[in-house]
N, C-alpha and C positions, 0 to 999 in steps of 0.2 A: 581702443574702444570703438565699437561700431556705431552706425547711425542710430540703431534702435535704442541702444543703451543711453546714448547722449541725450535723447529727447524723451526719455521715459517719464519725466515729471510734468509734461505739458498738461495744464489744468483744465482743458476745455471739454473733453469728452464726457458723455453722460453715463458711462458704464460704471460698474462697481469699482471702487478705488483699488481693489486688489488686482485688477486687470492692467497689464502694461499697455500703455498707449503707443501705437505704432505711427511713426512719421511716414509721409509719402516715400516710397522707395526711389522715386525719380526726382531730379530737379525739374521744375516746371515754371516757365515764365508765366506770371499772372496767377500763380497758385494762391489759394484762399485759406490756408491754415490760420492766418492771422484773423480771419473773420469768424472763426468758430465760436468765440465768446458771444457774438451777436446772434448767430444762427441757432445755437444750442437751445436757448429758451423758446424759440419759435417751433422747434421740432419736438419739444418735451411732451406736448399733449398728443403727439402722433407717433409715438415710438413703436406702437404695435403695427404700423403700416409699412408697406414696402417703400423704401426710399429710391427714387428714380433720378439719376443724373444724366440728362441727354448730352452734356458736354463734360465728360469726366476729367479730362486732362490728367493732372497728377493725382487725382482721387483723394486730395487732402480732406475734403469735407466728409465723404463717406467713411474714411478711416477714422476721422475725429468723432463723428456722431455714433459710429458703430451700430447701425440697425441690424436686426436679425436677418432681414431680407433686403436685397437691393438689386436694382437693374442699373448696370453701369454701361453707358454707351459713349462712343466717340467715333468720328469719321476717320480717324487715323488708324489704319489696320495694324500697324506695327505696335502701337500702344496697346491695343486690345489683345493682340497675340501675346505680348509680354504679360499682361494680367492673367490671361488664360493659362499660360505656362507656369506662372506662380501658383495658381490654383491647383495645378497638377503636380506641384512639388519641384519647381525649378531649383537646380543646384549648379553652381558655376565653379569650374576648376580654377585654381590659382594661376595656371599658365595662360588663362584667357583674359587676364586683367593685368595691365601694366600702364603706369603713368609715364609713357614715353612717346615722343612725337612720331618717330618712324613706325612704331607698332600701331599707333592710333590710325594713321593713314592706311596702313595695310588692312586693319580691321574694317575701316570705313569702306575700302574698295571691296572687301569680301561681302559686307552687308549689301552694298549696292548691286553686286553680282547676283545675290539671292533675289533682290527686288526685280532685276531685269529678267531673271529666269522664272519668275512667279513661284518661287519656293521660299518665300519669306514668312511662312506661317508655322515655323518649327521652333524647337527649343534652341537650336543654334542661332536662329535669327533673333530670338528674344534675348539671348545672352549678348549678342553683338549690339542690339539696340540699347540694352542697359549700359553696357560698357561705353558706347558712344555718348550716351546722355550724361553719364557721370564724368567723363573725361573731356568732352567737347567744351567749347567756349560758352561760359555763362549758363550752362544747362539748356541751351537753345535746342528746339526741335524744328528744323527748317528743311524744306525739300524744294527742289527745282521743279520746272514744269514737266519733267520726265518722271517725277516721283523719286528722285535720287537724293539721298541725305547729303547735305553740303556744308555742315557746320565745321569751322576750323578747330584746330587743337586748342585746348583750354589753358595750358601752361600753369597748372596748379602745383604748389609745392608738395602737398600731400592730398590724397583722396582716400576716404573711408569707404571702400567697396563692401557690399554685402555679397556673400557667396552662398549662404544657406538662407532660403526664404521661407522656411517651415513655419515661422511665427505668423507670416502673412497667409500662408496656405490654410492654417486653421481658421482664420477670420473670414476667408473668402468662401467657405464651404457652401453657404446658402445664398451666395451672390451670383447673379447671372451677368454675362457680358455680351454686348452687341456692338456691331460696327455698321451703322447705317445712318441715313438722314433722319433728323429728329421727327419729321412728320410720319415716318414709317413705324415708329414705336407704338406698341399697343399699351395704352395707359388705362389702368383699371380705376374704377370709381373711388376705391379706398387707398390709392397711392398717395404719396407725398412727393412733390417735385422740388428739387433744387436745381436751378437753371443758371449756368454761368457761361454764356456764349463768348466767343472771341470779342475782344474790346473793339469799340468804334475808333480804331486807329488805322494808320496806313498799312502796317504789317499785320496780316492775318493768315499767312500761309504756313500754318502748323501741320498741314497735310498737303497732298498733291493739289487738292481743290482749295480755292480761296473762299472766304466768308465775307460777302459784300453787304452793303447797306440794304439791298433788296432782300437778302437773307435775314437781316435784322427785322425788317418789317414782316416778312413771312413768319418768322418765329413768333412775333407778338400776336398775329392773327391766329396762329395755331394754339397758343396759350389761352387766348380768349375763348376758344371753342371747348376748353376743358373745364370741368367743375371741381377738379381736385384741388386741395390746398397747395399753394406753391410760393416759393421765394425765388426771386431773380436778382442776380447781382451783375453789375456792369460798370464801366467807367462812367462817371456822372457828367457826360458831355451834355450840352444844351439840347441837342436833338434827341439824345437817348431819353433824357428826362421828359421831354415833350411827347415822345412816342408812347412811353408807358403811362404817363398821366392821362393822355387822351383815351387810352385803352381801359381806363378805370382802375388801375393799380394804385395802391397806397404807397407813397414814395417817402423815403427818408434818405439822408446821405450820412456817410461815416468817413472819417479820415483814414486813408489807405497809405501804407508805406510804398514808396517807389522801389521796385526791385531792379529794373533795367532802365537806363536813360542814356541816349546817345549824346545828350548835352552835358551830362554829369550832374544834372539837377536831381537831387534826392529828397527834395522837400515833399511832405505828405500831399497826396492828391485826394480828390473826393471820389468815393465809391457810392453808387446808387444801390440801395436795398429796396426792392419793390415786392410787395406781397399782394396776394389775391386769394379769396375763398378761405381765409383763415377764420376759424370760429371765434 
């Protein structure tokens, strides 16, 4: 059974019940599929608008809400290349997928050689990125200062790889993809924003560039300049709550499952859900 079939009964999306709901094709630390039940009612009155995600990550929210139009952005070029290749009909051969340690490091070296030669915007690179994501430790996406992927082997007993992404291709027909800093995005007055920046935690290196507290503050200033309805989620740290409260956002917190913890603590954490310009 593949990943799509396993999660076909997820109840949160707002499309017709005859449509099969697609889970994110990638594992993604901090993914927000669990938050869909909170976000879906907020998006309901704006379904005719373009949904914009400046920090797309695993794309769980857009796949869950299924807008007709969407702008998906992330500063990780390998992530966006993967989505663009899916949109173009990515197919992966069985020989390119193996849950085996030696094969994993060989494929990781091959992917990094494409990065170093500036040829990582191809279907081959997308295939490698997908394989590394599904096979590497905990679904982490981590790069060193040279932009090279450095996640260790995951040691899973079994992995349900997807080889045919045609179900995703059909959904992505009217979605656009961008890879740039959030301030460079062109936001239209009738857009709807869902904003999920990197958490206010020590590790934020999901791409070659880091996301610092200065970037968190810069993001809030940019959001304040927009008149579009928006929802922002982030870990509910004291300074994050203070930052968004002072910027005039309406704040509430929800219980969030812990997905990764270096201490082994899997107790629920608090997630901030901040809204602005909602009617």
